[in-house]
PyMOL CGO cylinders between C-alpha atoms (Angstrom):
from pymol import cmd
from pymol.cgo import CYLINDER

trace = [
    CYLINDER, 88.12, 69.44, 104.47, 90.21, 71.57, 107.41, 0.3, 1, 1, 1, 1, 1, 1,
    CYLINDER, 90.21, 71.57, 107.41, 89.05, 74.76, 106.67, 0.3, 1, 1, 1, 1, 1, 1,
    CYLINDER, 89.05, 74.76, 106.67, 85.43, 74.14, 105.79, 0.3, 1, 1, 1, 1, 1, 1,
    CYLINDER, 85.43, 74.14, 105.79, 85.34, 71.69, 109.04, 0.3, 1, 1, 1, 1, 1, 1,
    CYLINDER, 85.34, 71.69, 109.04, 87.24, 74.66, 110.96, 0.3, 1, 1, 1, 1, 1, 1,
    CYLINDER, 87.24, 74.66, 110.96, 86.24, 77.83, 112.89, 0.3, 1, 1, 1, 1, 1, 1,
    CYLINDER, 86.24, 77.83, 112.89, 85.96, 79.61, 109.44, 0.3, 1, 1, 1, 1, 1, 1,
    CYLINDER, 85.96, 79.61, 109.44, 82.73, 78.05, 108.97, 0.3, 1, 1, 1, 1, 1, 1,
    CYLINDER, 82.73, 78.05, 108.97, 81.64, 79.81, 112.59, 0.3, 1, 1, 1, 1, 1, 1,
    CYLINDER, 81.64, 79.81, 112.59, 81.10, 82.98, 109.82, 0.3, 1, 1, 1, 1, 1, 1,
    CYLINDER, 81.10, 82.98, 109.82, 78.07, 82.99, 108.08, 0.3, 1, 1, 1, 1, 1, 1,
    CYLINDER, 78.07, 82.99, 108.08, 80.57, 84.97, 105.40, 0.3, 1, 1, 1, 1, 1, 1,
    CYLINDER, 80.57, 84.97, 105.40, 82.76, 82.17, 105.14, 0.3, 1, 1, 1, 1, 1, 1,
    CYLINDER, 82.76, 82.17, 105.14, 80.20, 79.51, 105.27, 0.3, 1, 1, 1, 1, 1, 1,
    CYLINDER, 80.20, 79.51, 105.27, 78.07, 81.16, 102.56, 0.3, 1, 1, 1, 1, 1, 1,
    CYLINDER, 78.07, 81.16, 102.56, 80.03, 79.31, 99.73, 0.3, 1, 1, 1, 1, 1, 1,
    CYLINDER, 80.03, 79.31, 99.73, 79.90, 75.79, 101.08, 0.3, 1, 1, 1, 1, 1, 1,
    CYLINDER, 79.90, 75.79, 101.08, 76.70, 73.28, 101.36, 0.3, 1, 1, 1, 1, 1, 1,
    CYLINDER, 76.70, 73.28, 101.36, 76.26, 71.03, 104.46, 0.3, 1, 1, 1, 1, 1, 1,
    CYLINDER, 76.26, 71.03, 104.46, 75.13, 68.43, 102.29, 0.3, 1, 1, 1, 1, 1, 1,
    CYLINDER, 75.13, 68.43, 102.29, 78.62, 68.63, 100.31, 0.3, 1, 1, 1, 1, 1, 1,
    CYLINDER, 78.62, 68.63, 100.31, 80.84, 68.52, 103.45, 0.3, 1, 1, 1, 1, 1, 1,
    CYLINDER, 80.84, 68.52, 103.45, 78.70, 65.45, 105.00, 0.3, 1, 1, 1, 1, 1, 1,
    CYLINDER, 78.70, 65.45, 105.00, 79.31, 63.59, 101.69, 0.3, 1, 1, 1, 1, 1, 1,
    CYLINDER, 79.31, 63.59, 101.69, 82.82, 64.19, 102.12, 0.3, 1, 1, 1, 1, 1, 1,
    CYLINDER, 82.82, 64.19, 102.12, 83.22, 62.97, 105.05, 0.3, 1, 1, 1, 1, 1, 1,
    CYLINDER, 83.22, 62.97, 105.05, 80.85, 59.80, 104.69, 0.3, 1, 1, 1, 1, 1, 1,
    CYLINDER, 80.85, 59.80, 104.69, 83.77, 59.15, 102.00, 0.3, 1, 1, 1, 1, 1, 1,
    CYLINDER, 83.77, 59.15, 102.00, 86.66, 59.66, 104.33, 0.3, 1, 1, 1, 1, 1, 1,
    CYLINDER, 86.66, 59.66, 104.33, 85.25, 56.74, 106.37, 0.3, 1, 1, 1, 1, 1, 1,
    CYLINDER, 85.25, 56.74, 106.37, 84.39, 54.69, 103.70, 0.3, 1, 1, 1, 1, 1, 1,
    CYLINDER, 84.39, 54.69, 103.70, 87.65, 55.30, 102.34, 0.3, 1, 1, 1, 1, 1, 1,
    CYLINDER, 87.65, 55.30, 102.34, 87.94, 56.21, 98.92, 0.3, 1, 1, 1, 1, 1, 1,
    CYLINDER, 87.94, 56.21, 98.92, 89.25, 59.63, 99.80, 0.3, 1, 1, 1, 1, 1, 1,
    CYLINDER, 89.25, 59.63, 99.80, 92.86, 60.63, 99.18, 0.3, 1, 1, 1, 1, 1, 1,
    CYLINDER, 92.86, 60.63, 99.18, 94.58, 64.26, 101.11, 0.3, 1, 1, 1, 1, 1, 1,
    CYLINDER, 94.58, 64.26, 101.11, 96.77, 65.52, 99.32, 0.3, 1, 1, 1, 1, 1, 1,
    CYLINDER, 96.77, 65.52, 99.32, 98.54, 68.53, 101.85, 0.3, 1, 1, 1, 1, 1, 1,
    CYLINDER, 98.54, 68.53, 101.85, 101.67, 69.64, 99.48, 0.3, 1, 1, 1, 1, 1, 1,
    CYLINDER, 101.67, 69.64, 99.48, 102.31, 69.45, 95.94, 0.3, 1, 1, 1, 1, 1, 1,
    CYLINDER, 102.31, 69.45, 95.94, 101.56, 65.72, 94.83, 0.3, 1, 1, 1, 1, 1, 1,
    CYLINDER, 101.56, 65.72, 94.83, 102.29, 64.04, 91.04, 0.3, 1, 1, 1, 1, 1, 1,
    CYLINDER, 102.29, 64.04, 91.04, 99.09, 61.85, 90.84, 0.3, 1, 1, 1, 1, 1, 1,
    CYLINDER, 99.09, 61.85, 90.84, 100.23, 61.02, 87.42, 0.3, 1, 1, 1, 1, 1, 1,
    CYLINDER, 100.23, 61.02, 87.42, 103.16, 61.58, 84.61, 0.3, 1, 1, 1, 1, 1, 1,
    CYLINDER, 103.16, 61.58, 84.61, 101.92, 64.85, 83.23, 0.3, 1, 1, 1, 1, 1, 1,
    CYLINDER, 101.92, 64.85, 83.23, 98.94, 65.53, 85.93, 0.3, 1, 1, 1, 1, 1, 1,
    CYLINDER, 98.94, 65.53, 85.93, 100.18, 67.57, 89.44, 0.3, 1, 1, 1, 1, 1, 1,
    CYLINDER, 100.18, 67.57, 89.44, 98.62, 68.94, 92.51, 0.3, 1, 1, 1, 1, 1, 1,
    CYLINDER, 98.62, 68.94, 92.51, 100.28, 72.31, 93.70, 0.3, 1, 1, 1, 1, 1, 1,
    CYLINDER, 100.28, 72.31, 93.70, 98.95, 73.78, 97.04, 0.3, 1, 1, 1, 1, 1, 1,
    CYLINDER, 98.95, 73.78, 97.04, 99.01, 77.56, 96.70, 0.3, 1, 1, 1, 1, 1, 1,
    CYLINDER, 99.01, 77.56, 96.70, 96.62, 78.23, 99.45, 0.3, 1, 1, 1, 1, 1, 1,
    CYLINDER, 96.62, 78.23, 99.45, 95.09, 81.82, 100.40, 0.3, 1, 1, 1, 1, 1, 1,
    CYLINDER, 95.09, 81.82, 100.40, 90.95, 81.59, 99.31, 0.3, 1, 1, 1, 1, 1, 1,
    CYLINDER, 90.95, 81.59, 99.31, 91.43, 78.30, 102.03, 0.3, 1, 1, 1, 1, 1, 1,
    CYLINDER, 91.43, 78.30, 102.03, 94.01, 77.06, 104.01, 0.3, 1, 1, 1, 1, 1, 1,
    CYLINDER, 94.01, 77.06, 104.01, 94.40, 73.97, 101.70, 0.3, 1, 1, 1, 1, 1, 1,
    CYLINDER, 94.40, 73.97, 101.70, 94.03, 75.29, 97.77, 0.3, 1, 1, 1, 1, 1, 1,
    CYLINDER, 94.03, 75.29, 97.77, 95.48, 73.34, 95.26, 0.3, 1, 1, 1, 1, 1, 1,
    CYLINDER, 95.48, 73.34, 95.26, 95.48, 73.78, 91.39, 0.3, 1, 1, 1, 1, 1, 1,
    CYLINDER, 95.48, 73.78, 91.39, 95.92, 71.35, 89.01, 0.3, 1, 1, 1, 1, 1, 1,
    CYLINDER, 95.92, 71.35, 89.01, 98.80, 71.40, 86.43, 0.3, 1, 1, 1, 1, 1, 1,
    CYLINDER, 98.80, 71.40, 86.43, 97.81, 69.16, 83.63, 0.3, 1, 1, 1, 1, 1, 1,
    CYLINDER, 97.81, 69.16, 83.63, 100.41, 68.68, 80.24, 0.3, 1, 1, 1, 1, 1, 1,
    CYLINDER, 100.41, 68.68, 80.24, 98.08, 68.80, 77.33, 0.3, 1, 1, 1, 1, 1, 1,
    CYLINDER, 98.08, 68.80, 77.33, 98.74, 68.76, 73.35, 0.3, 1, 1, 1, 1, 1, 1,
    CYLINDER, 98.74, 68.76, 73.35, 99.51, 72.64, 73.56, 0.3, 1, 1, 1, 1, 1, 1,
    CYLINDER, 99.51, 72.64, 73.56, 101.85, 72.33, 76.92, 0.3, 1, 1, 1, 1, 1, 1,
    CYLINDER, 101.85, 72.33, 76.92, 101.46, 72.14, 80.38, 0.3, 1, 1, 1, 1, 1, 1,
    CYLINDER, 101.46, 72.14, 80.38, 97.95, 73.89, 81.85, 0.3, 1, 1, 1, 1, 1, 1,
    CYLINDER, 97.95, 73.89, 81.85, 97.23, 75.57, 85.06, 0.3, 1, 1, 1, 1, 1, 1,
    CYLINDER, 97.23, 75.57, 85.06, 93.85, 74.78, 86.24, 0.3, 1, 1, 1, 1, 1, 1,
    CYLINDER, 93.85, 74.78, 86.24, 93.51, 77.29, 88.76, 0.3, 1, 1, 1, 1, 1, 1,
    CYLINDER, 93.51, 77.29, 88.76, 90.27, 76.33, 90.95, 0.3, 1, 1, 1, 1, 1, 1,
    CYLINDER, 90.27, 76.33, 90.95, 89.91, 79.36, 93.25, 0.3, 1, 1, 1, 1, 1, 1,
    CYLINDER, 89.91, 79.36, 93.25, 93.12, 80.54, 93.34, 0.3, 1, 1, 1, 1, 1, 1,
    CYLINDER, 93.12, 80.54, 93.34, 92.32, 83.10, 90.35, 0.3, 1, 1, 1, 1, 1, 1,
    CYLINDER, 92.32, 83.10, 90.35, 88.59, 83.16, 90.13, 0.3, 1, 1, 1, 1, 1, 1,
    CYLINDER, 88.59, 83.16, 90.13, 88.69, 85.49, 87.31, 0.3, 1, 1, 1, 1, 1, 1,
    CYLINDER, 88.69, 85.49, 87.31, 91.38, 86.37, 84.59, 0.3, 1, 1, 1, 1, 1, 1,
    CYLINDER, 91.38, 86.37, 84.59, 91.18, 89.79, 85.94, 0.3, 1, 1, 1, 1, 1, 1,
    CYLINDER, 91.18, 89.79, 85.94, 92.01, 88.89, 89.52, 0.3, 1, 1, 1, 1, 1, 1,
    CYLINDER, 92.01, 88.89, 89.52, 95.27, 87.37, 88.44, 0.3, 1, 1, 1, 1, 1, 1,
    CYLINDER, 95.27, 87.37, 88.44, 96.24, 90.31, 86.09, 0.3, 1, 1, 1, 1, 1, 1,
    CYLINDER, 96.24, 90.31, 86.09, 95.20, 93.35, 88.72, 0.3, 1, 1, 1, 1, 1, 1,
    CYLINDER, 95.20, 93.35, 88.72, 96.31, 91.20, 91.45, 0.3, 1, 1, 1, 1, 1, 1,
    CYLINDER, 96.31, 91.20, 91.45, 93.41, 91.80, 93.36, 0.3, 1, 1, 1, 1, 1, 1,
    CYLINDER, 93.41, 91.80, 93.36, 91.91, 88.74, 94.82, 0.3, 1, 1, 1, 1, 1, 1,
    CYLINDER, 91.91, 88.74, 94.82, 88.05, 87.63, 95.26, 0.3, 1, 1, 1, 1, 1, 1,
    CYLINDER, 88.05, 87.63, 95.26, 87.03, 89.19, 98.46, 0.3, 1, 1, 1, 1, 1, 1,
    CYLINDER, 87.03, 89.19, 98.46, 86.87, 85.73, 100.30, 0.3, 1, 1, 1, 1, 1, 1,
    CYLINDER, 86.87, 85.73, 100.30, 89.98, 84.96, 101.36, 0.3, 1, 1, 1, 1, 1, 1,
    CYLINDER, 89.98, 84.96, 101.36, 91.78, 83.00, 104.26, 0.3, 1, 1, 1, 1, 1, 1,
    CYLINDER, 91.78, 83.00, 104.26, 95.27, 84.31, 104.00, 0.3, 1, 1, 1, 1, 1, 1,
    CYLINDER, 95.27, 84.31, 104.00, 96.49, 87.34, 102.05, 0.3, 1, 1, 1, 1, 1, 1,
    CYLINDER, 96.49, 87.34, 102.05, 99.72, 86.71, 101.35, 0.3, 1, 1, 1, 1, 1, 1,
    CYLINDER, 99.72, 86.71, 101.35, 99.40, 83.02, 100.39, 0.3, 1, 1, 1, 1, 1, 1,
    CYLINDER, 99.40, 83.02, 100.39, 96.55, 84.16, 97.83, 0.3, 1, 1, 1, 1, 1, 1,
    CYLINDER, 96.55, 84.16, 97.83, 99.12, 86.67, 96.37, 0.3, 1, 1, 1, 1, 1, 1,
    CYLINDER, 99.12, 86.67, 96.37, 101.93, 84.65, 96.44, 0.3, 1, 1, 1, 1, 1, 1,
    CYLINDER, 101.93, 84.65, 96.44, 99.46, 81.99, 94.56, 0.3, 1, 1, 1, 1, 1, 1,
    CYLINDER, 99.46, 81.99, 94.56, 98.94, 84.28, 91.76, 0.3, 1, 1, 1, 1, 1, 1,
    CYLINDER, 98.94, 84.28, 91.76, 102.73, 83.87, 90.90, 0.3, 1, 1, 1, 1, 1, 1,
    CYLINDER, 102.73, 83.87, 90.90, 102.97, 80.37, 91.64, 0.3, 1, 1, 1, 1, 1, 1,
    CYLINDER, 102.97, 80.37, 91.64, 99.85, 79.66, 89.06, 0.3, 1, 1, 1, 1, 1, 1,
    CYLINDER, 99.85, 79.66, 89.06, 101.78, 81.81, 86.54, 0.3, 1, 1, 1, 1, 1, 1,
    CYLINDER, 101.78, 81.81, 86.54, 105.04, 79.74, 86.94, 0.3, 1, 1, 1, 1, 1, 1,
    CYLINDER, 105.04, 79.74, 86.94, 103.20, 76.38, 86.52, 0.3, 1, 1, 1, 1, 1, 1,
    CYLINDER, 103.20, 76.38, 86.52, 101.57, 77.63, 83.18, 0.3, 1, 1, 1, 1, 1, 1,
    CYLINDER, 101.57, 77.63, 83.18, 104.15, 77.84, 80.18, 0.3, 1, 1, 1, 1, 1, 1,
    CYLINDER, 104.15, 77.84, 80.18, 102.39, 81.17, 79.29, 0.3, 1, 1, 1, 1, 1, 1,
    CYLINDER, 102.39, 81.17, 79.29, 99.58, 83.89, 80.62, 0.3, 1, 1, 1, 1, 1, 1,
    CYLINDER, 99.58, 83.89, 80.62, 97.13, 81.83, 77.95, 0.3, 1, 1, 1, 1, 1, 1,
    CYLINDER, 97.13, 81.83, 77.95, 97.75, 78.44, 79.58, 0.3, 1, 1, 1, 1, 1, 1,
    CYLINDER, 97.75, 78.44, 79.58, 95.83, 79.94, 82.84, 0.3, 1, 1, 1, 1, 1, 1,
    CYLINDER, 95.83, 79.94, 82.84, 92.47, 78.86, 83.20, 0.3, 1, 1, 1, 1, 1, 1,
    CYLINDER, 92.47, 78.86, 83.20, 90.58, 80.89, 86.26, 0.3, 1, 1, 1, 1, 1, 1,
    CYLINDER, 90.58, 80.89, 86.26, 88.09, 78.72, 88.22, 0.3, 1, 1, 1, 1, 1, 1,
    CYLINDER, 88.09, 78.72, 88.22, 85.16, 80.69, 87.67, 0.3, 1, 1, 1, 1, 1, 1,
    CYLINDER, 85.16, 80.69, 87.67, 85.42, 83.27, 84.95, 0.3, 1, 1, 1, 1, 1, 1,
    CYLINDER, 85.42, 83.27, 84.95, 82.54, 83.06, 82.03, 0.3, 1, 1, 1, 1, 1, 1,
    CYLINDER, 82.54, 83.06, 82.03, 85.27, 84.29, 79.60, 0.3, 1, 1, 1, 1, 1, 1,
    CYLINDER, 85.27, 84.29, 79.60, 86.97, 80.75, 79.74, 0.3, 1, 1, 1, 1, 1, 1,
    CYLINDER, 86.97, 80.75, 79.74, 83.65, 79.53, 78.03, 0.3, 1, 1, 1, 1, 1, 1,
    CYLINDER, 83.65, 79.53, 78.03, 83.54, 82.14, 75.45, 0.3, 1, 1, 1, 1, 1, 1,
    CYLINDER, 83.54, 82.14, 75.45, 87.58, 81.76, 74.73, 0.3, 1, 1, 1, 1, 1, 1,
    CYLINDER, 87.58, 81.76, 74.73, 88.18, 78.29, 74.28, 0.3, 1, 1, 1, 1, 1, 1,
    CYLINDER, 88.18, 78.29, 74.28, 86.19, 75.53, 71.86, 0.3, 1, 1, 1, 1, 1, 1,
    CYLINDER, 86.19, 75.53, 71.86, 83.10, 73.65, 73.22, 0.3, 1, 1, 1, 1, 1, 1,
    CYLINDER, 83.10, 73.65, 73.22, 83.85, 70.08, 74.04, 0.3, 1, 1, 1, 1, 1, 1,
    CYLINDER, 83.85, 70.08, 74.04, 81.48, 68.58, 71.56, 0.3, 1, 1, 1, 1, 1, 1,
    CYLINDER, 81.48, 68.58, 71.56, 78.38, 70.13, 70.03, 0.3, 1, 1, 1, 1, 1, 1,
    CYLINDER, 78.38, 70.13, 70.03, 75.18, 70.76, 72.14, 0.3, 1, 1, 1, 1, 1, 1,
    CYLINDER, 75.18, 70.76, 72.14, 77.42, 70.05, 75.24, 0.3, 1, 1, 1, 1, 1, 1,
    CYLINDER, 77.42, 70.05, 75.24, 77.11, 73.95, 76.49, 0.3, 1, 1, 1, 1, 1, 1,
    CYLINDER, 77.11, 73.95, 76.49, 79.34, 74.57, 79.60, 0.3, 1, 1, 1, 1, 1, 1,
    CYLINDER, 79.34, 74.57, 79.60, 82.26, 72.17, 78.89, 0.3, 1, 1, 1, 1, 1, 1,
    CYLINDER, 82.26, 72.17, 78.89, 85.04, 73.58, 76.85, 0.3, 1, 1, 1, 1, 1, 1,
    CYLINDER, 85.04, 73.58, 76.85, 88.28, 72.13, 75.51, 0.3, 1, 1, 1, 1, 1, 1,
    CYLINDER, 88.28, 72.13, 75.51, 90.96, 74.18, 77.59, 0.3, 1, 1, 1, 1, 1, 1,
    CYLINDER, 90.96, 74.18, 77.59, 93.58, 71.42, 76.15, 0.3, 1, 1, 1, 1, 1, 1,
    CYLINDER, 93.58, 71.42, 76.15, 93.22, 73.39, 72.68, 0.3, 1, 1, 1, 1, 1, 1,
    CYLINDER, 93.22, 73.39, 72.68, 94.48, 76.98, 72.18, 0.3, 1, 1, 1, 1, 1, 1,
    CYLINDER, 94.48, 76.98, 72.18, 92.02, 79.82, 73.18, 0.3, 1, 1, 1, 1, 1, 1,
    CYLINDER, 92.02, 79.82, 73.18, 90.55, 81.91, 70.60, 0.3, 1, 1, 1, 1, 1, 1,
    CYLINDER, 90.55, 81.91, 70.60, 91.41, 85.32, 71.65, 0.3, 1, 1, 1, 1, 1, 1,
]
cmd.load_cgo(trace, "trace")
C-alpha cells in the first residue's frame, strides 16, 4: 500500500501494473477494518508464513507454506518467471535492485529445493503441476510435486 500510494505512482511506467479501483478498494478495506499489514516476516499459522524480500515493490513479501511435499515458496513478484531466478535477471520493473537480488537468495532459502519454488507469473507453473480438479483450468496443486 505504501508503494502504490507513494511517489512511484507519479510515473506512468510504475503505475502501469496497478488499477486505481483495486487500490481504492484496499483503502476502503483499511478504513472499514478488515485489513492487516505485515511489515516484516510474520507467522500467520503454523506452517504458513510471510517473508519480506522487497525489490519489485518496497513491501514485497513471499509466502512459505508446508505442504505434503515439504516447504514451498510462493514467490508472488519476487520471481516472475523461473528464468528470472535461475539467471538472476529480475523482471524489468523494480523498485530496488539490491533487494530483488537478495530476494532471490531468500526465496531459495525458504524453499526446500528448487522444485519447491513457485514463481508468481510463469505459465510453466500451469503445465508443470497437476490441475486442482478436472475442468478447473488455470488452478494447479503446488502441494504436489511438479511433473518435470
